N, C-alpha and C positions, 0 to 999 in steps of 0.2 A: 080898588077900593080906596078913597081917600078919607084919612082920618087926621085931626090934629095932634101935633106932638102930646099935648096934654092929655087928650082921650087914649093914646096909644100907652101912655105912661100908666094911666090909671088901669086901663084894661091888664096890663101885664102884672100890677102890683095885685090886682085882686086875683087874677089867675094863680099868680105865685102862692098868696095866702089863702088860698080857698074860700074868698068871699064873693067870688063873680056868680051872678045869676046865669041861668041857662041863655039867656038872651045876650048876656055881656060874653059869656063863652063863643057863641055863633058870631057874633062880631069880631071877637080876636081872632078866630079860626079864618074866617073868610077874609081879615086883612092880612094874615100870615100867608095863606094861598095865593094873594096876589102877588107876592113875589118881590116886594121892595123894602123888607123890613129888616134886613140883616144888620145894618149898622146899629139901628136903634135897639135891637134884641142884644146885642154885642154890648150897648151901653148898660143896657138893665143888668145883665149878667155881672157886669164889672162893678156896678153900683152896690149889688147884693153882697159881692164879696168882700168888698172895701167895709161896709157897713154893718155887716152880720157876720163876719168870720168868727168860728168857735162857738157860735149860740147854738142852743136845741131848738128843733123847730117841731110843729105839731108832727103827729104821726100822718101818713100819707096812705090813704086806702089805694094802692095801685091796680088792685085788680078792678075796682068801680071805675077809677079813673081811664083806665085804658077801654074797659067796656064802653063808656059814654064817648070817648073821642073816635073809637076805631067803628063801633057801630054806625057812626054818622056817614063812614065812609063805605059802610057796607062790607065790613070785614069781620070775621069772627076773630076771638082772642080767648086763649087759655088762661085760667086764673094765675096771678103773679102774687108772691107772699107779700105781705104787708113789712115794711121796712121804716125805719125813722129817718127823717129828712136831715141828716147832720151836714151833707156836702151840698151846700146851698146851690153853687154855681153848677154841680153836676146834675141836681135833680130838676133845676129849672131848664137845662137844655134838654133834658129826656123829655119833659113835659112838653116843650116847644117842638120837639122832633116828634112826638107823636101827633102834633098838631100839623105838622109838615115842614118843619123848618131844620133839618139838617143839610148841611152845604157841602158840595164837592166841586173843587176846582180843576179845572183842565191845565194842560202845561202852557198853551197859548194865552187864556186870558180867563179869569174867573167866571164860571158858568153856574149858578145856583142850581141845583137839581133837586126839586121837591119830593119828598119820600114820605112815607108812613112806616113807624116802627111797629114789627109784628113780633110775636113771640118766637124765639130762635129754638124751635122744637125739632126743626129738620136736621139739626147735627146729631149724628150717632153717638159721639162722645162730647164730654164737657170738663173743663178743667176750672177748678175753683181759683179764687184770688190768692195772692201770697199772705202772709202772715207775719206777725212778731216772732221771730227767730233768729240766732246768730251763734257764733262759736266765740269763746274767749279764751285766748292762748296766752301763756306767759312760760318761756323757754320751751321744754318739752313736755308741759302740761296742758290740757285743754280741756274746757267743760262745754257742753251744749247748752244754749240758755233757750228758754221759752217764757210764756206770759205768766207762769207761776211764780208768786212771791216765794224767796228762800234766801238762805245765807250759806256761804260755804268758804272754805279758805283755798286759795291758789298762790302758789308761789310764796308763801308767807303773809300774805295779805287776807284780810278778811273783805269779801265781796258780798254785796247786798243787793238781790233784785226787788225792785218794788214797782208793781205797776207796769211792767215792761221797760223798766229803768235800770241800767248797771250802775252801779257806783262802788268805788273802791273806800271802803272804811278806814283801813290802816294808812300808816305813812311811810312802809319799808319801801324805798326807791327801786322799782321793778319795771321793767318795758312790758307793756300788756299790746296785744292787738285783737282787736274787735273786728270780726268778720261777718258779713251777712251772705247767704247763699243768695242764688236767682229764687225768687219766689220769697224772699224774706226781707224785713225791715226792723230796725232796733234803734233806741234811745239810748244815752249815755250823760252822765253828769261827771265832768272833770274834777278834779281835786280842787282848781280855783273858782267852781261853782259854773263854768262855762257848760251850757247845754248842747249837746249834738244830736242831730238826727240821723241816721244812716239809711240810704235808698238800697234797693236790691243791689246785689253783687258789688258789695263795697266793702272796702279795708280800711280800717283807721290804727295807726300805731301811735301809742301816747303812752307817757309814764304815770305809774301810780302816783306820783305827786311830783308838781314843778319845783324844782330846785335851784335852777341857774338863773340868769339875767333875762333870758325870754322864756315863754310858755309855747313850746313847738310840737307839732303833730304832723305826722305824714299822712297823706290820703291818696287812695286810689278808688276811685269810683264817684258817687255822688253824696254828698253830706250838706246839711244846713247847720250853722253855728248861730248861737247867742252867746257872743264871748262876754265873760264877766270883765267890767272895767277895771283895769288896774296900769294907771299911766306909766308906773316904773318898771313894768314886766311886759313888754308888747307880745302880743298871740301871734305865731307864726304857722302858717299852713303850708307845709312842702307837698307840691304835685311832682309829676315827672317833667312838667315844662314850666310852670308858674310858682313864683313863691308869694305868698300872700302875708302881709303883715298889718295887724290891727292893734288897737288898744282896748275899744270896747264897741261892739256893734253887731248887726245881724247881717248875714249873707249866706249866698248859697254856690258851692263849687260843685262843678259838673266835670270830672275828670277820667272818664273811663278811657283804658288803654286801646280799645277797639273802636274808638271814635276818632274823628279827624281833627277834633278841636277839643282844648279845654275852656269852660267858660265860668267866669266869676261875676255873680250878680249881688249888687250891693243893694240891701232893702232899707237900713238905716245905718246913721253913723257916717264913719269914713275909713277907707282901707287903701292901702298900697299894693300894687300888683308888680311883680319885676318878671322878666322874661327875656330872653335873647339879647341882653344889654339894654333893655329898655324899661323905663319906669312909668307907671301911670298911678295918678292919685284920683279915686273913685269918688263921685258923690252919689247920693241916694238916688236909684233908678237907672244906674249906669251899669255896663257891663266890661269887662275886660276880656277879649277872645284870643287865644293863641291857636296857630295852627299847628301842624306837626313839626314844621321846623322850629317852632318856638316864637315866631313873629308875632308880636303883639299888637293888637288893635283895640281901640276903643268904641264901644257902641254907646253913644250918649243918651239914647230913648229905649232903654230896654223895657221888654214886656215883663215885668217883674213877677206878675201873677202867673204867668206860665211857667216860668223859672221855678217857682216854688209849689207848684201846684200839686207835685207829688208828695209833699210834706203834709199838706191839706186834705189829702186823701182822695185826690182826683187826677185824670189825665186832662192837660189842656193843650191843644194843637191848633195853630193859625197858619192855615195853608202850608202844611206840614207834609212832605213827601212820605208815602205809604212805606217806604223802607225805614224811615225815620220812626213811625209810628210802631211798626212791627217789632222793631228792635227794642223798644221800650215796653211792648207786651211781652216778648221774649224773656226779659229779665224778672218782669214780675210775676208772669204766669208760669216761670220755668218751663218754656217750651222752646223746641227748635223751629226755626222758620225755613220751609223750602218754596221756592219761586219757580212757576211753572215758565216756559219759555214763551215769547212775545207778550209779555205782560207791559202794558204801556204805564207811563210815569203818571201817576194820579197824585192831586193835592187835595188835602182836606182840612176842613176847621171842626173842630168838636170839643166838647168838654163831656169827660163822662168818668162816674165813679170808679174808683180802683176797688169798690167792693163788688162789682159786678163779676159773675163767671165770665170767662171769656166768650163763651157764645153770645152773651149780651152786646159785647163791645163789636165782636165780629158782625152780629146781626145788624146794628146801627150803620156800619160801613157797608155791608153788602146791600142793605136796602137802597142805596144811592144806584144800584143798577150798574157800578163802574168796576166792581171788583167782586169775586167770590172766593169763599173759602172751604176748606174740609179739615176737620180734626182727625189726626191719624196717631193714635197712642199720644206721644207727648211731644208731637210734631203739627204744626198749623201750616197746610198746603194753600198757597195763594195762587188763585187762578183768574185769568181774564173774563 
């Protein structure tokens, strides 16, 4: 089926914002089923991310949507709860996947596999997504944090929790450690106004107040920083392999000890990354990548949206191998992963909301027919 780019863009926009007629929906589904629209769909998703990040979108009636789509292919579907469309890219991909556009890539060459997403009711167990939770420590004292607004005193400082953010209110110099468990995330505001988002299984060590010539913190795990500009006091992030120096900028650091590399992605501003006797000066859209030996390499054309997807509430994978995907799911859903023997290497491209239960994520991957799953208590078994 051949359509002009202008017509395709119109149909995608109309479908995304629920203004498409029945005839336009049928036209879009037929075009998707023809199997030549992956790059156009990806461009559409990226455009939405850039232009609508952070906006609130109208409520989507998922039950009605899934019924209309699946009824056309002769499938039955169980009711799905109504949710709000905050995560634009995730919702768009799920809609298009319902129409047949979730792709799986083989090891030898990309081979799109058309699928229809069904309700994942065949799983005997299910696991809810992670939530806002962390532990704040100072010396031998610690406090478990959740989403509730509160204030308390820890190691002589007044600590305020407001809307899922933690901030030290006093200026007594104390060294704090904020740790998120698997299945947790948290945000904090440092004494200089710098904002930090912590992903699951992450630890940030920082002072209650910056007093020296630099503003230094230590990170293990993954965090997104919006650094308050202060030209006379550089902001330093120490990881096991990289040291990152900035004056005022936004960037993401992926530095888990159980992974083979540390990756720093610059969103805007500029920063300096040091590692293994080498220094890189990054510009927006670039990455500094270090392997386990500390060898530092520049990626001049990074996928910034993929790097910061977690902070915006979704998973984004582009030809990611199954082990990398399951490693991220393990942290967010607090599950262990077990792989059965004879499992071939698979590569997937997907954008999925982190608000989904794990069964919904696994169901989308399983619908490709390339991999199967079983949930066993707090363990996900991956099967060929």
